Short mmCIF file of the C-alpha atoms (twelve columns), coordinates in Angstrom:
data_MODEL
# 
_entry.id   MODEL 
# 
loop_
_atom_site.group_PDB 
_atom_site.id 
_atom_site.type_symbol 
_atom_site.label_atom_id 
_atom_site.label_alt_id 
_atom_site.label_comp_id 
_atom_site.label_asym_id 
_atom_site.label_seq_id 
_atom_site.Cartn_x 
_atom_site.Cartn_y 
_atom_site.Cartn_z 
_atom_site.pdbx_PDB_model_num 
ATOM 1   C CA . UNK A 1   -80.794 25.388  -54.026 1 
ATOM 2   C CA . UNK A 2   -82.107 28.869  -53.197 1 
ATOM 3   C CA . UNK A 3   -80.857 31.951  -55.248 1 
ATOM 4   C CA . UNK A 4   -80.827 35.644  -54.802 1 
ATOM 5   C CA . UNK A 5   -79.960 38.589  -57.135 1 
ATOM 6   C CA . UNK A 6   -76.904 40.440  -56.080 1 
ATOM 7   C CA . UNK A 7   -76.092 43.837  -57.492 1 
ATOM 8   C CA . UNK A 8   -72.644 44.098  -59.019 1 
ATOM 9   C CA . UNK A 9   -71.793 47.654  -60.198 1 
ATOM 10  C CA . UNK A 10  -75.391 48.154  -61.051 1 
ATOM 11  C CA . UNK A 11  -75.709 44.842  -62.838 1 
ATOM 12  C CA . UNK A 12  -77.749 41.698  -61.465 1 
ATOM 13  C CA . UNK A 13  -75.973 38.392  -61.028 1 
ATOM 14  C CA . UNK A 14  -77.806 35.202  -59.912 1 
ATOM 15  C CA . UNK A 15  -75.877 34.016  -56.722 1 
ATOM 16  C CA . UNK A 16  -76.859 30.930  -54.915 1 
ATOM 17  C CA . UNK A 17  -76.666 30.015  -51.184 1 
ATOM 18  C CA . UNK A 18  -72.985 29.205  -51.559 1 
ATOM 19  C CA . UNK A 19  -72.281 32.877  -52.037 1 
ATOM 20  C CA . UNK A 20  -69.885 32.492  -55.091 1 
ATOM 21  C CA . UNK A 21  -69.388 36.233  -55.772 1 
ATOM 22  C CA . UNK A 22  -67.179 36.856  -58.775 1 
ATOM 23  C CA . UNK A 23  -63.850 38.627  -58.444 1 
ATOM 24  C CA . UNK A 24  -63.102 41.749  -60.326 1 
ATOM 25  C CA . UNK A 25  -61.374 40.248  -63.327 1 
ATOM 26  C CA . UNK A 26  -64.674 38.282  -64.044 1 
ATOM 27  C CA . UNK A 27  -66.847 41.396  -63.477 1 
ATOM 28  C CA . UNK A 28  -64.692 43.209  -66.065 1 
ATOM 29  C CA . UNK A 29  -65.110 40.447  -68.652 1 
ATOM 30  C CA . UNK A 30  -68.958 40.970  -68.747 1 
ATOM 31  C CA . UNK A 31  -72.183 39.257  -68.005 1 
ATOM 32  C CA . UNK A 32  -71.268 36.079  -69.974 1 
ATOM 33  C CA . UNK A 33  -68.240 35.631  -67.750 1 
ATOM 34  C CA . UNK A 34  -70.246 36.443  -64.590 1 
ATOM 35  C CA . UNK A 35  -72.841 33.993  -65.505 1 
ATOM 36  C CA . UNK A 36  -70.456 31.366  -66.209 1 
ATOM 37  C CA . UNK A 37  -68.728 31.988  -62.821 1 
ATOM 38  C CA . UNK A 38  -72.090 31.618  -61.028 1 
ATOM 39  C CA . UNK A 39  -73.201 28.562  -62.947 1 
ATOM 40  C CA . UNK A 40  -69.915 26.685  -62.429 1 
ATOM 41  C CA . UNK A 41  -69.710 27.219  -58.706 1 
ATOM 42  C CA . UNK A 42  -73.383 27.181  -57.946 1 
ATOM 43  C CA . UNK A 43  -74.812 24.557  -60.367 1 
ATOM 44  C CA . UNK A 44  -72.097 22.463  -61.671 1 
ATOM 45  C CA . UNK A 45  -70.115 21.368  -58.646 1 
ATOM 46  C CA . UNK A 46  -72.375 19.342  -56.426 1 
ATOM 47  C CA . UNK A 47  -69.804 17.891  -53.924 1 
ATOM 48  C CA . UNK A 48  -69.119 20.462  -51.275 1 
ATOM 49  C CA . UNK A 49  -65.340 19.241  -50.940 1 
ATOM 50  C CA . UNK A 50  -64.878 19.695  -54.693 1 
ATOM 51  C CA . UNK A 51  -66.611 23.078  -54.567 1 
ATOM 52  C CA . UNK A 52  -64.327 24.417  -51.908 1 
ATOM 53  C CA . UNK A 53  -61.195 22.988  -53.540 1 
ATOM 54  C CA . UNK A 54  -62.003 24.214  -57.050 1 
ATOM 55  C CA . UNK A 55  -63.234 27.683  -55.950 1 
ATOM 56  C CA . UNK A 56  -60.019 28.124  -54.017 1 
ATOM 57  C CA . UNK A 57  -57.938 27.004  -57.069 1 
ATOM 58  C CA . UNK A 58  -59.771 29.073  -59.568 1 
ATOM 59  C CA . UNK A 59  -59.751 32.309  -57.450 1 
ATOM 60  C CA . UNK A 60  -56.225 31.953  -56.684 1 
ATOM 61  C CA . UNK A 61  -55.278 31.679  -60.391 1 
ATOM 62  C CA . UNK A 62  -57.551 34.580  -61.248 1 
ATOM 63  C CA . UNK A 63  -55.777 36.597  -58.547 1 
ATOM 64  C CA . UNK A 64  -52.482 35.713  -60.107 1 
ATOM 65  C CA . UNK A 65  -53.762 36.856  -63.525 1 
ATOM 66  C CA . UNK A 66  -54.788 40.191  -61.903 1 
ATOM 67  C CA . UNK A 67  -51.255 40.525  -60.588 1 
ATOM 68  C CA . UNK A 68  -49.821 39.731  -64.046 1 
ATOM 69  C CA . UNK A 69  -51.962 42.319  -65.658 1 
ATOM 70  C CA . UNK A 70  -53.927 39.761  -67.704 1 
ATOM 71  C CA . UNK A 71  -57.586 40.144  -68.714 1 
ATOM 72  C CA . UNK A 72  -59.589 36.989  -68.979 1 
ATOM 73  C CA . UNK A 73  -59.459 36.857  -72.723 1 
ATOM 74  C CA . UNK A 74  -55.608 37.290  -72.860 1 
ATOM 75  C CA . UNK A 75  -54.892 34.275  -70.657 1 
ATOM 76  C CA . UNK A 76  -52.747 31.989  -72.730 1 
ATOM 77  C CA . UNK A 77  -51.607 28.280  -72.310 1 
ATOM 78  C CA . UNK A 78  -48.170 29.589  -71.442 1 
ATOM 79  C CA . UNK A 79  -49.553 31.695  -68.625 1 
ATOM 80  C CA . UNK A 80  -51.343 28.598  -67.230 1 
ATOM 81  C CA . UNK A 81  -48.255 26.572  -67.427 1 
ATOM 82  C CA . UNK A 82  -46.190 29.266  -65.775 1 
ATOM 83  C CA . UNK A 83  -48.734 29.719  -62.983 1 
ATOM 84  C CA . UNK A 84  -48.580 25.921  -62.198 1 
ATOM 85  C CA . UNK A 85  -44.798 25.648  -62.374 1 
ATOM 86  C CA . UNK A 86  -44.436 28.433  -59.774 1 
ATOM 87  C CA . UNK A 87  -47.295 27.488  -57.642 1 
ATOM 88  C CA . UNK A 88  -46.458 27.345  -53.952 1 
ATOM 89  C CA . UNK A 89  -48.165 26.368  -50.573 1 
ATOM 90  C CA . UNK A 90  -49.286 28.836  -48.089 1 
ATOM 91  C CA . UNK A 91  -45.976 28.415  -46.149 1 
ATOM 92  C CA . UNK A 92  -43.795 28.878  -49.170 1 
ATOM 93  C CA . UNK A 93  -42.559 25.484  -50.354 1 
ATOM 94  C CA . UNK A 94  -43.388 24.347  -54.007 1 
ATOM 95  C CA . UNK A 95  -46.896 22.864  -54.333 1 
ATOM 96  C CA . UNK A 96  -46.991 19.043  -54.721 1 
ATOM 97  C CA . UNK A 97  -47.742 17.348  -57.798 1 
ATOM 98  C CA . UNK A 98  -51.427 16.356  -56.806 1 
ATOM 99  C CA . UNK A 99  -51.913 19.890  -55.773 1 
ATOM 100 C CA . UNK A 100 -50.825 21.207  -59.237 1 
ATOM 101 C CA . UNK A 101 -52.992 18.514  -60.907 1 
ATOM 102 C CA . UNK A 102 -56.041 19.601  -58.930 1 
ATOM 103 C CA . UNK A 103 -55.482 23.334  -59.792 1 
ATOM 104 C CA . UNK A 104 -55.120 22.345  -63.532 1 
ATOM 105 C CA . UNK A 105 -58.233 20.419  -63.367 1 
ATOM 106 C CA . UNK A 106 -60.193 23.289  -61.708 1 
ATOM 107 C CA . UNK A 107 -58.925 25.836  -64.217 1 
ATOM 108 C CA . UNK A 108 -59.420 23.621  -67.248 1 
ATOM 109 C CA . UNK A 109 -63.179 22.891  -66.171 1 
ATOM 110 C CA . UNK A 110 -63.747 26.547  -65.245 1 
ATOM 111 C CA . UNK A 111 -62.585 27.760  -68.761 1 
ATOM 112 C CA . UNK A 112 -64.691 25.136  -70.486 1 
ATOM 113 C CA . UNK A 113 -67.615 26.788  -68.860 1 
ATOM 114 C CA . UNK A 114 -66.436 30.208  -69.971 1 
ATOM 115 C CA . UNK A 115 -66.088 28.889  -73.598 1 
ATOM 116 C CA . UNK A 116 -69.624 27.513  -73.380 1 
ATOM 117 C CA . UNK A 117 -70.963 30.838  -72.369 1 
ATOM 118 C CA . UNK A 118 -69.058 32.601  -74.983 1 
ATOM 119 C CA . UNK A 119 -67.011 34.694  -72.489 1 
ATOM 120 C CA . UNK A 120 -63.643 33.449  -73.970 1 
ATOM 121 C CA . UNK A 121 -63.118 31.858  -77.361 1 
ATOM 122 C CA . UNK A 122 -60.634 29.068  -76.416 1 
ATOM 123 C CA . UNK A 123 -59.743 27.259  -73.306 1 
ATOM 124 C CA . UNK A 124 -56.162 28.115  -72.532 1 
ATOM 125 C CA . UNK A 125 -55.808 25.193  -70.177 1 
ATOM 126 C CA . UNK A 126 -56.854 22.481  -72.438 1 
ATOM 127 C CA . UNK A 127 -53.406 21.923  -73.951 1 
ATOM 128 C CA . UNK A 128 -51.455 22.287  -70.802 1 
ATOM 129 C CA . UNK A 129 -50.107 18.894  -69.492 1 
ATOM 130 C CA . UNK A 130 -50.075 18.277  -65.746 1 
ATOM 131 C CA . UNK A 131 -47.265 16.790  -63.834 1 
ATOM 132 C CA . UNK A 132 -46.801 13.161  -64.038 1 
ATOM 133 C CA . UNK A 133 -47.915 11.561  -60.601 1 
ATOM 134 C CA . UNK A 134 -48.152 7.884   -60.055 1 
ATOM 135 C CA . UNK A 135 -48.453 6.194   -56.688 1 
ATOM 136 C CA . UNK A 136 -48.867 2.573   -55.719 1 
ATOM 137 C CA . UNK A 137 -50.088 3.148   -52.195 1 
ATOM 138 C CA . UNK A 138 -52.104 5.948   -50.823 1 
ATOM 139 C CA . UNK A 139 -51.063 8.153   -47.707 1 
ATOM 140 C CA . UNK A 140 -54.063 7.500   -45.688 1 
ATOM 141 C CA . UNK A 141 -52.836 5.831   -42.421 1 
ATOM 142 C CA . UNK A 142 -54.408 2.610   -41.454 1 
ATOM 143 C CA . UNK A 143 -54.673 0.944   -38.087 1 
ATOM 144 C CA . UNK A 144 -54.999 -2.730  -37.080 1 
ATOM 145 C CA . UNK A 145 -58.292 -4.568  -36.468 1 
ATOM 146 C CA . UNK A 146 -57.334 -4.686  -32.746 1 
ATOM 147 C CA . UNK A 147 -57.014 -0.814  -32.638 1 
ATOM 148 C CA . UNK A 148 -60.252 -0.406  -34.276 1 
ATOM 149 C CA . UNK A 149 -61.915 -2.596  -31.813 1 
ATOM 150 C CA . UNK A 150 -60.142 -0.425  -29.141 1 
ATOM 151 C CA . UNK A 151 -61.734 2.689   -30.488 1 
ATOM 152 C CA . UNK A 152 -65.225 1.021   -30.188 1 
ATOM 153 C CA . UNK A 153 -64.559 -0.230  -26.616 1 
ATOM 154 C CA . UNK A 154 -63.323 3.123   -25.388 1 
ATOM 155 C CA . UNK A 155 -66.613 4.892   -26.163 1 
ATOM 156 C CA . UNK A 156 -68.850 5.444   -23.237 1 
ATOM 157 C CA . UNK A 157 -72.364 4.275   -24.244 1 
ATOM 158 C CA . UNK A 158 -74.207 5.205   -21.225 1 
ATOM 159 C CA . UNK A 159 -75.591 8.248   -23.008 1 
ATOM 160 C CA . UNK A 160 -77.015 9.009   -26.433 1 
ATOM 161 C CA . UNK A 161 -73.951 10.966  -27.721 1 
ATOM 162 C CA . UNK A 162 -71.858 7.899   -26.895 1 
ATOM 163 C CA . UNK A 163 -74.446 5.592   -28.761 1 
ATOM 164 C CA . UNK A 164 -74.353 7.839   -31.725 1 
ATOM 165 C CA . UNK A 165 -70.569 7.808   -31.873 1 
ATOM 166 C CA . UNK A 166 -70.334 4.046   -31.665 1 
ATOM 167 C CA . UNK A 167 -72.925 3.703   -34.451 1 
ATOM 168 C CA . UNK A 168 -71.205 6.275   -36.732 1 
ATOM 169 C CA . UNK A 169 -67.759 4.615   -36.277 1 
ATOM 170 C CA . UNK A 170 -69.402 1.220   -36.705 1 
ATOM 171 C CA . UNK A 171 -70.833 2.305   -40.011 1 
ATOM 172 C CA . UNK A 172 -67.263 3.696   -40.992 1 
ATOM 173 C CA . UNK A 173 -65.719 0.381   -40.088 1 
ATOM 174 C CA . UNK A 174 -68.310 -2.169  -41.310 1 
ATOM 175 C CA . UNK A 175 -69.395 -0.555  -44.597 1 
ATOM 176 C CA . UNK A 176 -66.032 1.179   -45.594 1 
ATOM 177 C CA . UNK A 177 -68.280 4.284   -46.388 1 
ATOM 178 C CA . UNK A 178 -66.750 7.797   -46.595 1 
ATOM 179 C CA . UNK A 179 -67.324 10.150  -43.721 1 
ATOM 180 C CA . UNK A 180 -69.283 12.659  -45.861 1 
ATOM 181 C CA . UNK A 181 -71.659 9.835   -47.064 1 
ATOM 182 C CA . UNK A 182 -72.390 8.786   -43.569 1 
ATOM 183 C CA . UNK A 183 -73.150 12.270  -42.622 1 
ATOM 184 C CA . UNK A 184 -75.817 12.435  -45.353 1 
ATOM 185 C CA . UNK A 185 -77.711 9.497   -44.039 1 
ATOM 186 C CA . UNK A 186 -81.427 10.031  -43.213 1 
ATOM 187 C CA . UNK A 187 -83.628 7.734   -41.108 1 
ATOM 188 C CA . UNK A 188 -85.104 6.388   -44.408 1 
ATOM 189 C CA . UNK A 189 -81.655 5.538   -45.614 1 
ATOM 190 C CA . UNK A 190 -81.263 2.798   -42.904 1 
ATOM 191 C CA . UNK A 191 -84.088 0.353   -43.839 1 
ATOM 192 C CA . UNK A 192 -85.084 -3.358  -43.897 1 
ATOM 193 C CA . UNK A 193 -86.026 -5.457  -46.952 1 
ATOM 194 C CA . UNK A 194 -87.667 -7.920  -44.661 1 
ATOM 195 C CA . UNK A 195 -84.542 -10.103 -44.320 1 
ATOM 196 C CA . UNK A 196 -81.886 -7.622  -43.314 1 
ATOM 197 C CA . UNK A 197 -81.125 -3.936  -42.615 1 
ATOM 198 C CA . UNK A 198 -79.278 -1.927  -45.231 1 
ATOM 199 C CA . UNK A 199 -77.802 1.493   -45.660 1 
ATOM 200 C CA . UNK A 200 -78.423 3.615   -48.709 1 
ATOM 201 C CA . UNK A 201 -75.434 5.846   -49.203 1 
ATOM 202 C CA . UNK A 202 -75.252 8.988   -51.414 1 
ATOM 203 C CA . UNK A 203 -71.638 8.949   -52.379 1 
ATOM 204 C CA . UNK A 204 -69.248 10.760  -54.566 1 
ATOM 205 C CA . UNK A 205 -70.248 11.435  -58.092 1 
ATOM 206 C CA . UNK A 206 -74.109 10.988  -57.241 1 
ATOM 207 C CA . UNK A 207 -73.656 7.200   -56.907 1 
ATOM 208 C CA . UNK A 208 -76.397 5.618   -54.732 1 
ATOM 209 C CA . UNK A 209 -75.236 2.433   -53.163 1 
ATOM 210 C CA . UNK A 210 -76.937 -0.197  -50.784 1 
ATOM 211 C CA . UNK A 211 -74.723 -1.925  -48.373 1 
ATOM 212 C CA . UNK A 212 -76.026 -4.484  -45.817 1 
ATOM 213 C CA . UNK A 213 -75.670 -3.927  -42.059 1 
ATOM 214 C CA . UNK A 214 -74.012 -6.812  -40.244 1 
ATOM 215 C CA . UNK A 215 -75.716 -7.980  -37.082 1 
ATOM 216 C CA . UNK A 216 -73.700 -6.028  -34.389 1 
ATOM 217 C CA . UNK A 217 -73.762 -2.775  -36.542 1 
ATOM 218 C CA . UNK A 218 -77.577 -3.274  -36.940 1 
ATOM 219 C CA . UNK A 219 -77.756 -3.412  -33.158 1 
ATOM 220 C CA . UNK A 220 -75.602 -0.279  -32.652 1 
ATOM 221 C CA . UNK A 221 -77.843 1.727   -34.974 1 
ATOM 222 C CA . UNK A 222 -81.147 0.500   -33.687 1 
ATOM 223 C CA . UNK A 223 -80.045 1.138   -29.985 1 
ATOM 224 C CA . UNK A 224 -79.003 4.749   -30.899 1 
ATOM 225 C CA . UNK A 225 -82.222 5.382   -32.800 1 
ATOM 226 C CA . UNK A 226 -84.217 4.244   -29.697 1 
ATOM 227 C CA . UNK A 227 -82.080 6.448   -27.438 1 
ATOM 228 C CA . UNK A 228 -82.387 9.407   -29.613 1 
ATOM 229 C CA . UNK A 229 -86.086 9.252   -29.793 1 
ATOM 230 C CA . UNK A 230 -86.132 9.257   -33.494 1 
ATOM 231 C CA . UNK A 231 -89.781 8.649   -34.676 1 
ATOM 232 C CA . UNK A 232 -90.364 5.878   -37.312 1 
ATOM 233 C CA . UNK A 233 -92.518 8.377   -39.171 1 
ATOM 234 C CA . UNK A 234 -89.828 10.925  -39.668 1 
ATOM 235 C CA . UNK A 235 -88.136 9.190   -42.507 1 
ATOM 236 C CA . UNK A 236 -86.639 12.444  -43.966 1 
ATOM 237 C CA . UNK A 237 -85.037 13.401  -40.591 1 
ATOM 238 C CA . UNK A 238 -81.132 13.214  -40.216 1 
ATOM 239 C CA . UNK A 239 -80.031 9.950   -38.894 1 
ATOM 240 C CA . UNK A 240 -77.115 11.377  -37.039 1 
ATOM 241 C CA . UNK A 241 -77.642 14.695  -35.191 1 
ATOM 242 C CA . UNK A 242 -75.209 17.171  -33.605 1 
ATOM 243 C CA . UNK A 243 -74.770 17.435  -29.777 1 
ATOM 244 C CA . UNK A 244 -75.694 20.173  -27.396 1 
ATOM 245 C CA . UNK A 245 -72.245 21.093  -26.357 1 
ATOM 246 C CA . UNK A 246 -71.147 18.757  -23.424 1 
ATOM 247 C CA . UNK A 247 -74.623 18.134  -22.218 1 
ATOM 248 C CA . UNK A 248 -74.692 14.493  -23.601 1 
ATOM 249 C CA . UNK A 249 -77.976 15.505  -25.465 1 
ATOM 250 C CA . UNK A 250 -78.636 15.833  -29.225 1 
ATOM 251 C CA . UNK A 251 -80.075 18.662  -31.254 1 
ATOM 252 C CA . UNK A 252 -82.364 18.035  -34.281 1 
ATOM 253 C CA . UNK A 253 -79.612 19.372  -36.613 1 
ATOM 254 C CA . UNK A 254 -77.820 17.233  -39.113 1 
ATOM 255 C CA . UNK A 255 -74.153 16.433  -38.624 1 
ATOM 256 C CA . UNK A 256 -71.952 17.684  -41.358 1 
ATOM 257 C CA . UNK A 257 -68.915 15.861  -42.824 1 
ATOM 258 C CA . UNK A 258 -66.547 18.126  -40.657 1 
ATOM 259 C CA . UNK A 259 -68.697 17.226  -37.497 1 
ATOM 260 C CA . UNK A 260 -68.173 13.553  -38.161 1 
ATOM 261 C CA . UNK A 261 -64.359 14.060  -38.710 1 
ATOM 262 C CA . UNK A 262 -63.913 16.152  -35.456 1 
ATOM 263 C CA . UNK A 263 -65.902 13.359  -33.532 1 
ATOM 264 C CA . UNK A 264 -63.641 10.644  -35.001 1 
ATOM 265 C CA . UNK A 265 -60.565 12.485  -34.223 1 
ATOM 266 C CA . UNK A 266 -61.779 12.961  -30.675 1 
ATOM 267 C CA . UNK A 267 -62.499 9.243   -30.365 1 
ATOM 268 C CA . UNK A 268 -59.056 8.303   -31.755 1 
ATOM 269 C CA . UNK A 269 -57.561 10.532  -29.035 1 
ATOM 270 C CA . UNK A 270 -59.619 8.954   -26.310 1 
ATOM 271 C CA . UNK A 271 -58.490 5.424   -27.370 1 
ATOM 272 C CA . UNK A 272 -54.753 6.766   -27.229 1 
ATOM 273 C CA . UNK A 273 -54.195 6.557   -30.963 1 
ATOM 274 C CA . UNK A 274 -52.187 9.090   -33.176 1 
ATOM 275 C CA . UNK A 275 -53.861 12.407  -34.026 1 
ATOM 276 C CA . UNK A 276 -53.151 12.019  -37.794 1 
ATOM 277 C CA . UNK A 277 -55.950 9.545   -38.166 1 
ATOM 278 C CA . UNK A 278 -59.146 10.381  -39.924 1 
ATOM 279 C CA . UNK A 279 -62.355 8.771   -41.120 1 
ATOM 280 C CA . UNK A 280 -60.624 7.522   -44.156 1 
ATOM 281 C CA . UNK A 281 -58.345 5.551   -41.768 1 
ATOM 282 C CA . UNK A 282 -61.372 3.154   -41.081 1 
ATOM 283 C CA . UNK A 283 -61.877 2.769   -44.921 1 
ATOM 284 C CA . UNK A 284 -58.123 1.774   -45.435 1 
ATOM 285 C CA . UNK A 285 -58.250 -0.439  -42.435 1 
ATOM 286 C CA . UNK A 286 -61.275 -2.322  -43.604 1 
ATOM 287 C CA . UNK A 287 -60.154 -2.700  -47.150 1 
ATOM 288 C CA . UNK A 288 -56.713 -4.000  -45.925 1 
ATOM 289 C CA . UNK A 289 -58.347 -6.303  -43.396 1 
ATOM 290 C CA . UNK A 290 -60.634 -7.808  -46.104 1 
ATOM 291 C CA . UNK A 291 -57.792 -8.484  -48.629 1 
ATOM 292 C CA . UNK A 292 -55.677 -10.021 -45.829 1 
ATOM 293 C CA . UNK A 293 -58.518 -12.315 -44.998 1 
ATOM 294 C CA . UNK A 294 -58.467 -13.604 -48.713 1 
ATOM 295 C CA . UNK A 295 -61.706 -11.889 -49.876 1 
ATOM 296 C CA . UNK A 296 -61.904 -11.596 -53.514 1 
ATOM 297 C CA . UNK A 297 -60.372 -8.148  -54.707 1 
ATOM 298 C CA . UNK A 298 -63.431 -7.584  -56.979 1 
ATOM 299 C CA . UNK A 299 -65.703 -7.917  -53.963 1 
ATOM 300 C CA . UNK A 300 -63.594 -5.544  -51.926 1 
ATOM 301 C CA . UNK A 301 -63.627 -3.083  -54.842 1 
ATOM 302 C CA . UNK A 302 -67.484 -3.360  -55.017 1 
ATOM 303 C CA . UNK A 303 -67.753 -2.718  -51.227 1 
ATOM 304 C CA . UNK A 304 -65.453 0.430   -51.705 1 
ATOM 305 C CA . UNK A 305 -67.494 1.677   -54.552 1 
ATOM 306 C CA . UNK A 306 -64.438 2.070   -56.681 1 
ATOM 307 C CA . UNK A 307 -64.714 2.122   -60.471 1 
ATOM 308 C CA . UNK A 308 -61.184 1.264   -61.053 1 
ATOM 309 C CA . UNK A 309 -59.350 -1.660  -59.171 1 
ATOM 310 C CA . UNK A 310 -56.268 0.548   -58.978 1 
ATOM 311 C CA . UNK A 311 -58.099 2.913   -56.693 1 
ATOM 312 C CA . UNK A 312 -58.858 0.025   -54.310 1 
ATOM 313 C CA . UNK A 313 -55.174 -1.005  -54.275 1 
ATOM 314 C CA . UNK A 314 -54.193 2.378   -52.953 1 
ATOM 315 C CA . UNK A 315 -55.895 1.500   -49.726 1 
ATOM 316 C CA . UNK A 316 -54.163 -1.786  -49.445 1 
ATOM 317 C CA . UNK A 317 -51.536 -1.685  -46.695 1 
ATOM 318 C CA . UNK A 318 -50.207 -5.185  -46.881 1 
ATOM 319 C CA . UNK A 319 -47.146 -4.099  -48.823 1 
ATOM 320 C CA . UNK A 320 -46.035 -1.950  -46.059 1 
ATOM 321 C CA . UNK A 321 -46.211 -4.904  -43.610 1 
ATOM 322 C CA . UNK A 322 -44.088 -6.977  -46.077 1 
ATOM 323 C CA . UNK A 323 -41.522 -4.098  -46.297 1 
ATOM 324 C CA . UNK A 324 -41.330 -3.915  -42.608 1 
ATOM 325 C CA . UNK A 325 -40.788 -7.591  -42.202 1 
ATOM 326 C CA . UNK A 326 -37.947 -7.364  -44.695 1 
ATOM 327 C CA . UNK A 327 -36.153 -4.429  -43.093 1 
ATOM 328 C CA . UNK A 328 -36.351 -6.024  -39.661 1 
ATOM 329 C CA . UNK A 329 -34.435 -9.027  -40.887 1 
ATOM 330 C CA . UNK A 330 -31.426 -6.784  -41.726 1 
ATOM 331 C CA . UNK A 331 -28.637 -8.210  -39.692 1 
ATOM 332 C CA . UNK A 332 -26.502 -5.110  -39.458 1 
# 
């Protein structure tokens, strides 16, 4: 990551390409605090989604501290707990338990960095307990296998953009990978070991996982690569590239996670499916389909890349179908 030196009231602060410039409360706390702020947001948080969420949470808390007249060194556990209790959404309603837990995690990790850099003596968030939150099923909506096939069939593959979109959605369905991991794929990440083609995904937490491509998905990707004119010797080139507006042509620029999400939502709409569906919908659909087919839960967990089987169970939508069958039998 490239860095530049930024003047802050005649002092120099290393700021990276993400542009994490410190708020006034950090500047007043001195160079150790400014260094810790830049280090935390530029070097420690590698995942872009986590970076955005944590920076929003920390900056919001620091702004609250400013409003309360608190300097960084005077933040107490009681202040952190009070902030979390009264945390609200942008529209005014109280923040959900998962949101408060995320804010607490961000504040706690940020103050850990401040302690390491001797900007504060103790971490005021370390003793604060987050709200208890336990779920047995995630909120990600799933679709049926027939609906997933409907999305694939609805794509016009007479042009390279359609071939690209079919390949991306095929990868989401047949590998259960996250949209962000699919966006990161380079040509070298789709490779053959002499027996079969595989995808090498760079996933959350720095995990690198190899997942085989089933035969139809292999055909989708190879047909797209040929149509896109991606040369075999350009191994570091992005596998999936952005489109030039509505020209049905591709640029040489890599698709980002948000580009993949927008494309997926557009394809759901074209297939006549609800607008609340996302890339993760395919993940939940694939996991549920495999479990319904009697695949060993350990194998499904391994495909999903979950360290804990409880996480895999959050994507299982079979309970929802059982509940619906029960309520439909009510004779009233």
